[in-house]
C-alpha positions in Angstrom: -3.1 18.3 22.0 -1.4 17.7 18.6 -4.8 17.3 16.8 -3.2 17.9 13.4 -0.6 15.2 13.9 -3.3 12.8 15.1 -5.1 13.4 11.8 -1.9 12.8 9.8 -1.0 9.6 11.7 -4.6 8.3 11.4 -4.6 8.9 7.7 -1.2 7.3 7.4 -2.4 4.2 9.1 -5.4 4.0 6.7 -3.0 4.5 3.8 -1.2 1.3 4.8 -4.5 -0.5 4.2 -5.3 1.4 1.0 -1.8 0.5 -0.4 -2.3 -3.2 0.5 0.6 -3.2 2.8 -1.5 -4.2 5.8 -4.3 -6.7 6.5 -6.2 -7.2 9.8 -4.2 -5.1 12.4 -0.8 -6.0 11.1 0.9 -2.7 11.0 1.4 0.7 12.5 2.4 4.2 11.7 3.6 7.0 14.0 4.7 10.6 13.7 6.8 13.0 15.7 5.9 16.6 16.4 9.1 18.6 15.6 8.5 21.3 18.2 7.6 19.3 21.3 9.2 15.9 20.4 5.9 14.2 21.3 5.0 11.0 19.4 1.6 10.1 18.0 1.0 6.4 17.2 -1.7 3.9 16.4 -3.4 2.1 19.3 -2.6 -1.5 19.7 -5.0 -4.0 18.0 -7.7 -1.5 17.1 -9.4 -2.3 13.8 -8.7 0.1 11.0 -12.4 0.1 10.1 -13.6 1.5 13.4 -10.5 3.5 14.3 -10.8 7.3 14.5 -8.3 10.2 14.8 -9.2 10.6 18.5 -8.0 7.0 19.1 -4.4 7.9 18.3 -2.1 7.7 21.4 0.2 10.5 22.3 3.5 9.5 23.9 6.3 11.4 25.6 9.7 10.6 24.0 10.5 8.3 26.9 7.4 6.2 26.2 5.0 7.5 28.9 1.4 8.0 27.7 0.6 11.7 27.5 -2.9 11.3 26.1 -5.2 8.5 24.8 -7.8 6.0 26.0 -6.0 3.0 24.4 -2.7 1.3 24.8 -0.2 2.3 22.1 1.0 -0.1 19.5 3.1 -2.9 20.9 5.8 -1.8 18.5 5.9 1.7 20.1 9.3 1.0 21.8 10.8 0.3 18.4 9.5 3.5 17.0 10.7 5.4 20.0 14.2 3.9 19.8 14.5 5.1 16.2 13.2 8.6 17.0 15.6 8.9 19.9 18.6 7.8 17.8 17.8 9.7 14.6 16.9 13.3 15.0 16.2 13.9 11.3 13.2 11.5 11.0 9.6 12.5 11.7 7.6 9.4 10.9 8.0 5.6 11.2 5.9 2.8 9.6 6.0 -0.9 10.3 4.2 -3.5 8.1 4.2 -7.2 7.2 3.9 -6.5 3.5 4.4 -9.8 1.6 7.5 -9.2 -0.5 9.5 -7.2 1.9 8.6 -9.6 4.7 9.7 -12.5 2.6 13.1 -11.0 2.1 13.2 -10.5 5.9 12.2 -14.1 6.6 14.9 -15.3 4.2 17.4 -13.1 6.1 18.5 -11.3 2.9 19.2 -7.7 2.2 17.6 -6.4 -1.0 20.4 -5.5 -3.5 20.1 -2.5 -5.7 19.4 -4.4 -8.9 18.4 -1.5 -11.1 17.5 2.2 -11.4 14.1 1.8 -9.8 15.8 0.8 -6.6 18.5 3.5 -7.1 15.9 6.2 -7.5 14.8 5.6 -4.0 17.4 3.8 -1.9 21.1 4.7 -2.0 22.4 1.2 -1.8 21.0 -2.1 -0.5 18.1 -2.3 1.9 19.8 -4.0 4.9 18.6 -6.9 6.9 19.3 -7.0 10.6 21.2 -9.6 12.6 19.3 -12.2 14.7 18.2 -11.0 18.1 19.8 -12.9 21.0 17.5 -15.0 23.2 18.1 -12.5 26.0 17.2 -9.6 23.7 13.9 -11.3 22.8 13.1 -12.2 26.4 13.6 -8.7 27.8 12.8 -5.4 26.1 12.1 -7.2 22.8 10.6 -4.2 21.0 13.3 -1.8 22.1 15.9 -4.3 21.1 14.3 -4.5 17.7 15.0 -0.8 17.3 18.5 -1.4 18.5 19.3 -4.0 15.7 17.7 -1.7 13.1 20.1 1.1 14.2 23.0 -1.3 14.2 22.2 -2.5 10.7 22.1 1.0 9.4 25.5 1.8 10.9 26.8 5.2 9.8 24.3 5.6 7.0 22.1 8.6 6.9 18.6 7.1 7.6 17.0 9.3 5.0 19.2 7.9 2.2 18.2 4.3 2.9 14.8 4.8 4.6 13.9 1.2 5.3 15.3 -1.9 7.0 14.3 -5.5 7.1 14.1 -7.0 10.6 15.3 -10.7 10.3 12.3 -13.1 10.6 10.0 -10.2 11.2 9.4 -7.6 8.6 10.1 -4.1 7.3 10.3 -0.8 9.1 10.4 2.4 7.0 10.7 6.0 8.0 10.8 9.6 6.6 10.9 13.2 7.5 7.2 12.9 8.3 4.7 10.2 8.6 3.4 10.6 5.0 6.9 10.2 3.7 7.3 7.1 5.9 4.3 5.6 4.2 5.6 6.6 0.8 8.9 4.8 1.5 7.1 1.7 2.7 5.1 1.6 -0.6 8.3 2.0 -2.6 10.1 -0.7 -0.5 7.3 -3.2 -1.2 7.5 -2.6 -5.0 11.3 -2.8 -5.0 11.2 -6.0 -3.0 8.7 -7.5 -5.5 11.0 -6.5 -8.4 14.0 -7.9 -6.7 12.3 -11.2 -6.0 11.5 -11.7 -9.7 15.0 -10.5 -10.7 16.5 -13.2 -8.6 14.1 -15.8 -10.0 15.2 -14.8 -13.5 18.8 -15.5 -12.5 20.4 -12.2 -11.9 22.4 -11.6 -8.7 24.5 -8.6 -9.8 23.7 -5.2 -8.5 23.6 -2.1 -10.6 26.9 -0.3 -11.1 28.0 2.3 -8.6 28.0 4.9 -11.3 24.4 4.3 -12.2 23.4 4.0 -8.6 25.0 7.4 -7.8 23.4 9.0 -10.9 19.9 7.9 -10.3 19.9 8.6 -6.6 21.5 12.1 -7.0 19.2 13.3 -9.7 16.3 12.9 -7.3 17.9 13.7 -4.0 20.3 16.3 -2.5 21.5 19.7 -3.6 22.2 18.7 -7.2 18.9 17.0 -7.8 17.2 18.0 -11.1 14.2 15.6 -11.3 10.8 17.2 -11.4 9.9 20.9 -11.7 12.1 23.6 -10.2 10.5 25.6 -7.3 10.1 29.3 -8.0 
């Protein structure tokens, strides 16, 4: 079942390696089938070099395994929490990419310092609160999803498609798994630029007017970036 989505999730996981967002087995990508609601995710700890599309694990929305010979990623409960709270996302990615993870380990949101950020994220990339000891001890991965949703608040998750989990690393998402990878790549580059911006002494975000302009020309009903579709 879901053979096409397995292929897409497999390729998305390989893209994390190709884009230098993941080394060893430090990352995972998943996708949701819009019709059935089933989730396809990378198996836990399986090497990217030997992994095949057939190795992807299919989950019911409640986390039960529907198909697969391997255990799903240990971060599967986080992915599931996001899917179950945001109906408009279809892909989730988690990495430990160096610059984004550094902001997460510093416990700092990434401010929108310039138009590169504004083109992609409609405001700062939030950092979550610290998990309580009880949240770490029990249902840690699901509680990671909980603090991500808390950090996003009332934001549309597709306008700010990434969050930094304090002391952990970034999670990104999109309307499908390929878009989630795209957003994770963008996040890492924006995190790198923001790091150097702060080293150069700037802590002032871009103006609201410029943020609005750059975001809206690429996103939403009034977007005019790129070629019109006929």
